[in-house]
C-alpha positions in Angstrom: 103.3 5.6 32.4 105.3 4.2 35.3 107.5 1.2 34.9 107.9 -1.3 37.8 110.5 -4.0 37.7 110.3 -7.0 40.1 113.2 -9.4 40.3 113.3 -13.1 41.1 113.5 -12.6 44.8 110.3 -10.6 44.9 108.3 -13.4 43.3 110.1 -16.5 44.6 107.1 -18.1 46.3 103.3 -17.5 46.9 103.9 -15.3 49.9 106.2 -13.1 47.8 103.8 -12.9 44.9 101.0 -11.8 47.3 103.4 -9.2 48.6 103.8 -7.8 45.1 100.1 -7.4 45.1 100.4 -5.5 48.3 103.1 -3.2 46.9 100.9 -2.4 43.9 97.9 -1.6 46.0 100.1 0.6 48.2 101.8 2.7 45.5 99.1 2.5 42.8 99.2 0.7 39.5 97.1 2.6 37.0 98.8 3.3 33.7 101.8 1.1 34.7 104.0 -1.6 33.2 105.3 -4.4 35.3 108.4 -6.2 34.1 109.2 -9.4 36.0 112.1 -11.8 36.1 111.9 -15.6 36.4 110.7 -16.7 39.8 113.4 -17.3 42.5 116.3 -19.4 41.2 114.5 -20.6 38.1 117.2 -19.3 35.7 119.8 -21.4 37.6 117.5 -24.5 37.4 117.0 -24.0 33.7 120.8 -23.7 33.3 120.9 -27.2 34.9 118.4 -28.4 32.2 120.7 -27.0 29.5 123.8 -28.6 31.0 122.0 -32.0 31.2 120.8 -31.6 27.6 124.4 -31.2 26.4 126.4 -33.2 28.9 124.2 -35.6 30.9 121.1 -36.5 28.8 120.2 -39.2 31.4 119.5 -36.4 33.9 117.5 -34.2 31.5 114.1 -35.5 32.5 114.9 -35.1 36.2 116.2 -31.5 35.8 113.0 -30.5 33.9 110.8 -32.1 36.6 112.5 -29.9 39.2 111.4 -26.8 37.4 107.9 -28.2 36.9 107.6 -29.1 40.6 108.7 -25.7 41.7 106.1 -23.9 39.6 103.4 -26.5 40.4 103.9 -25.8 44.2 103.4 -22.1 43.5 100.4 -22.7 41.3 98.7 -25.0 43.8 98.9 -22.5 46.6 97.8 -19.5 44.5 94.9 -21.1 42.7 92.5 -23.2 44.7 90.4 -24.1 41.6 92.5 -26.9 40.1 90.6 -26.5 36.8 91.8 -23.0 36.5 93.0 -22.1 33.0 96.5 -21.2 34.3 97.3 -24.9 34.9 96.7 -25.7 31.2 98.7 -22.7 30.1 101.7 -23.6 32.2 101.6 -27.2 31.0 101.6 -25.9 27.4 104.7 -23.8 28.0 106.5 -26.8 29.5 105.4 -28.8 26.5 106.9 -26.2 24.1 110.2 -26.3 26.0 110.4 -30.1 25.9 109.4 -30.1 22.2 112.3 -27.8 21.4 114.8 -30.0 23.3 113.5 -33.1 21.5 113.7 -31.5 18.0 116.5 -29.0 18.2 119.4 -29.7 15.7 121.7 -26.7 16.7 124.9 -27.6 18.6 125.2 -23.9 19.6 125.2 -23.8 23.4 124.4 -20.1 23.5 121.4 -20.5 21.1 120.0 -23.3 23.1 120.6 -21.5 26.3 118.4 -18.5 25.2 115.6 -20.7 23.9 115.3 -22.5 27.3 116.1 -19.9 29.9 113.5 -17.5 28.4 110.8 -19.8 29.6 111.5 -18.7 33.2 110.2 -15.2 32.5 107.3 -16.4 30.3 106.2 -18.8 33.1 106.5 -16.1 35.9 104.6 -13.4 34.1 101.9 -15.8 33.0 101.3 -16.9 36.6 101.4 -13.2 37.8 98.9 -12.1 35.1 96.4 -14.8 36.0 96.8 -14.3 39.7 96.2 -10.5 39.4 93.1 -11.1 37.3 91.8 -13.4 40.0 92.4 -10.6 42.5 90.3 -8.2 40.4 93.4 -6.4 39.0 92.8 -6.4 35.3 96.0 -6.5 33.2 97.2 -7.2 29.8 100.0 -9.8 29.3 102.5 -9.0 26.6 105.2 -11.2 25.2 108.4 -9.1 25.3 109.9 -11.2 22.4 107.3 -9.6 20.1 108.5 -6.1 21.1 112.2 -6.1 21.9 114.1 -7.0 18.7 117.8 -7.8 18.8 120.6 -9.2 16.7 121.7 -12.9 16.9 124.2 -12.4 19.7 122.7 -15.0 22.0 123.1 -14.5 25.7 124.0 -10.8 25.2 121.7 -9.4 22.5 122.2 -6.0 21.0 118.9 -4.1 20.8 117.5 -2.9 17.4 116.2 0.3 18.9 114.3 1.5 15.8 112.2 -1.7 15.5 111.8 -2.0 19.3 110.6 1.6 19.7 108.0 1.1 16.9 106.8 -2.2 18.3 106.3 -0.8 21.8 104.6 2.3 20.6 102.1 0.2 18.6 101.4 -2.4 21.3 101.2 -0.5 24.6 98.4 2.0 24.2 95.9 3.2 26.7 96.0 3.6 30.4 96.1 0.0 31.5 98.2 -2.3 33.6 100.6 -4.3 31.4 102.7 -7.3 32.5 105.7 -8.4 30.5 109.1 -10.1 30.8 112.5 -8.8 31.6 115.7 -10.2 30.2 114.4 -11.4 26.8 113.8 -10.3 23.3 114.0 -12.0 19.9 116.2 -12.0 16.8 114.9 -11.3 13.2 113.8 -15.0 12.9 111.9 -14.7 16.2 114.2 -17.0 18.2 114.6 -15.9 21.8 117.6 -13.8 22.7 118.6 -12.8 26.3 120.0 -9.4 27.1 122.7 -10.5 29.5 122.5 -11.8 33.0 120.5 -9.5 35.3 119.1 -7.9 32.1 115.7 -7.4 33.5 116.8 -4.0 34.7 117.9 -3.2 31.2 114.5 -4.3 29.9 112.8 -1.8 32.2 115.0 0.9 30.8 114.3 -0.1 27.2 110.5 0.0 27.8 110.8 3.3 29.7 112.8 4.9 27.0 110.4 3.8 24.2 107.3 4.9 26.3 108.8 8.2 27.5 107.9 6.9 31.0 107.3 9.0 34.0 109.7 6.9 36.1 111.3 3.5 36.6 111.2 1.7 40.0 113.3 -1.3 40.6 111.9 -3.3 43.6 114.6 -5.0 45.7 115.0 -6.8 49.0 117.3 -4.0 50.1 116.2 -0.5 51.1 117.9 1.1 48.1 121.3 1.5 46.7 123.9 0.9 49.4 127.5 2.1 49.4 128.7 -1.5 49.6 127.5 -5.1 49.4 126.4 -6.1 52.9 127.6 -9.7 52.2 131.2 -8.4 52.3 131.1 -5.2 54.3 129.6 -4.2 57.7 128.0 -0.9 58.5 126.8 -0.2 55.0 125.2 3.2 54.2 122.0 3.9 52.2 122.6 6.3 49.4 119.5 8.6 49.3 120.3 10.1 45.9 122.9 9.8 43.2 123.4 11.2 39.8 123.1 9.3 36.5 126.9 9.9 36.1 127.7 8.4 39.5 125.3 5.5 39.0 126.9 4.7 35.7 130.3 4.8 37.3 129.2 2.4 40.0 127.5 0.1 37.4 130.6 0.2 35.2 132.7 -1.0 38.0 130.3 -3.8 38.9 127.8 -2.6 41.4 125.1 -5.3 41.5 122.1 -3.2 42.5 121.8 -1.5 39.1 122.6 -3.3 35.8 125.4 -1.6 33.8 123.3 -1.1 30.6 120.2 0.2 32.5 121.2 3.8 33.0 122.1 5.1 29.5 118.6 5.0 28.0 117.2 6.6 31.1 119.8 9.3 31.1 119.1 10.2 27.5 115.5 11.1 28.3 116.2 12.1 31.9 113.7 9.5 33.2 114.2 9.2 37.0 115.1 5.8 38.5 114.1 4.7 41.9 115.4 1.7 43.8 113.0 0.7 46.6 112.3 -2.1 49.0 109.4 -4.4 48.3 109.5 -5.2 52.0 108.8 -1.6 53.0 107.3 0.0 49.9 106.5 3.4 51.5 110.2 4.1 52.3 111.8 6.6 49.9 114.7 4.3 48.7 117.3 5.7 46.4 116.6 8.2 43.6 118.8 8.4 40.5 118.4 11.5 38.4 120.3 14.3 36.5 122.8 16.2 38.5 121.9 14.9 41.9 124.9 15.0 44.3 125.9 11.9 46.1 124.0 12.0 49.4 125.5 11.2 51.8 129.0 11.8 50.6 130.8 8.5 51.4 133.2 6.0 49.9 131.5 3.3 47.8 132.8 -0.2 47.6 132.3 -2.7 44.7 133.6 -6.3 44.8 133.9 -8.6 41.8 134.8 -12.2 42.7 136.2 -15.0 40.5 138.4 -12.7 38.4 141.6 -13.6 36.5 144.7 -11.6 36.8 146.9 -12.1 33.7 150.4 -10.8 33.2 151.6 -10.7 29.6 155.3 -10.0 28.8 157.5 -10.5 25.8 159.8 -13.5 25.7 162.8 -11.5 24.5 162.5 -8.5 26.9 161.4 -6.3 24.0 158.6 -3.8 24.2 155.1 -5.0 23.6 154.0 -2.8 20.7 150.6 -1.4 19.8 149.7 -4.0 17.2 150.5 -6.8 19.7 148.2 -5.2 22.3 145.5 -4.8 19.6 145.8 -8.6 18.8 145.5 -9.5 22.4 142.4 -7.5 23.0 140.9 -8.8 19.8 141.3 -12.3 21.3 139.6 -11.1 24.5 136.7 -9.5 22.6 136.1 -12.6 20.4 135.9 -14.8 23.5 133.7 -12.3 25.4 136.3 -11.9 28.1 135.7 -8.5 29.9 138.8 -6.5 30.8 138.2 -4.7 34.1 141.7 -3.3 34.9 144.8 -2.6 32.8 148.3 -1.8 34.1 151.2 -1.2 31.8 154.9 -1.6 32.4 157.9 -1.3 30.1 158.0 -4.9 28.7 154.7 -6.2 30.1 151.2 -5.4 31.0 148.7 -6.9 33.4 145.0 -7.2 33.0 142.3 -8.2 35.5 139.5 -9.9 33.5 136.1 -11.5 34.0 135.8 -14.8 32.1 132.1 -15.4 32.6 131.8 -17.9 29.8 135.0 -19.9 30.7 136.7 -19.1 27.4 140.2 -18.1 28.7 141.5 -21.6 28.1 140.6 -21.3 24.4 143.0 -18.5 23.9 145.8 -19.5 26.3 147.7 -21.5 23.7 147.6 -18.6 21.3 148.9 -16.2 23.9 151.6 -18.8 25.1 152.9 -19.1 21.6 153.8 -15.4 21.4 154.2 -14.2 25.0 155.3 -15.2 28.5 152.0 -15.7 30.4 151.4 -16.0 34.1 148.0 -15.8 35.7 146.2 -16.0 39.0 142.8 -17.5 39.2 139.9 -16.7 41.5 141.2 -13.3 42.6 138.9 -10.5 43.8 138.7 -7.0 42.4 137.8 -4.3 44.8 136.9 -0.9 43.5 136.5 2.1 45.8 134.8 5.2 44.5 135.6 8.4 46.5 138.3 6.6 48.3 140.0 7.7 51.5 143.0 6.2 53.2 140.6 4.8 55.8 138.5 3.2 53.1 141.5 1.7 51.4 142.8 0.2 54.6 139.4 -1.3 55.2 140.0 -3.4 52.0 143.7 -4.1 52.1 144.4 -4.8 55.8 145.9 -8.2 56.2 145.3 -9.1 52.5 147.6 -10.3 49.8 147.5 -7.4 47.3 148.5 -8.4 43.8 147.7 -5.1 42.1 146.7 -1.6 43.1 145.8 1.4 40.9 144.4 4.8 41.6 143.1 7.8 39.7 141.5 11.0 41.0 138.4 9.5 42.5 138.7 5.7 42.1 141.0 3.1 43.6 141.1 -0.5 42.3 142.8 -3.3 44.2 143.2 -7.0 43.1 143.5 -9.3 46.1 144.1 -13.0 46.4 141.9 -14.1 49.2 
């Protein structure tokens, strides 16, 4: 079986959805599994719903209506028969979402977040499935929450691989076209759990691993994996092939084309990954496989914006001992603050962290009580794999460099822009 993953940009409007149909007809779709994200910026719109629910209840109805209108516009263009069953199905899904918001008793933001944002993927795949059937492409719609089982770490679920593998093996049988959701699974009580932002790629890897898939293809609006983000760098280069190891390194440092958790399951079973363009589906794109040399050999640039650079030092000029470092990192872990760079000195150390949930302020008082703390907000972390002096100068020229660290193949630079 082949696994195809289509992200939000590839199904953002009726024209894009018709293009997915063109992609499938071009490359073939027999014995395949399609994994789809929410349409366009639906996840962001559902986040607005959640924020209104908790902070601005007077705006809740309006934020829900925005999501409804967006999907209604897509439905009205794709389905000319206004009595089509898909309209009722989508209305039922919105009814379920509104019922949850009206009856929920949990004050847990992350729990509510997962119950609501999961509807983005349920809506998109429902519409895709009905549309494909209307185009004489028979398919089977599957609810990923019945297959991918996780713990109760809402917004960043840990997969129960044994249960998930058994569920997928039982449900996906026969050479058919299946359609399911990325990004979501469910906990032991069948409440929705998301797998981390951009987790649809990870979903593709989970299904591929459990199915012993022939390959995974991630369809993007770029020709493949580039050596840099074209939003920040000119003259980017397409990487024709890279190894699992190199792709994992790039993902670890924050490359946005491949999700960090996607590659390990594929590597374990040596399932090749392709990153291709849904604009030009016949182009070869980038292949990721075992032992493939980086081609072409070139420096690769990764940028992570909105980072925090924190300097921690003792108040009495004594050494910071191992148990103190352990306590500090325990605080970071408890608040889901990701440490991206560490630099030690005699009586201090500096960390560049990603505070994606805005939790740093929750631990600042604890840190202030025991250490001298200084920090810079909204800094940028640049990572250069296979760096050269020319590549480094491309990043640091005329910039305010706060930290620079190198090892054999990688340079990391923190800049205040």
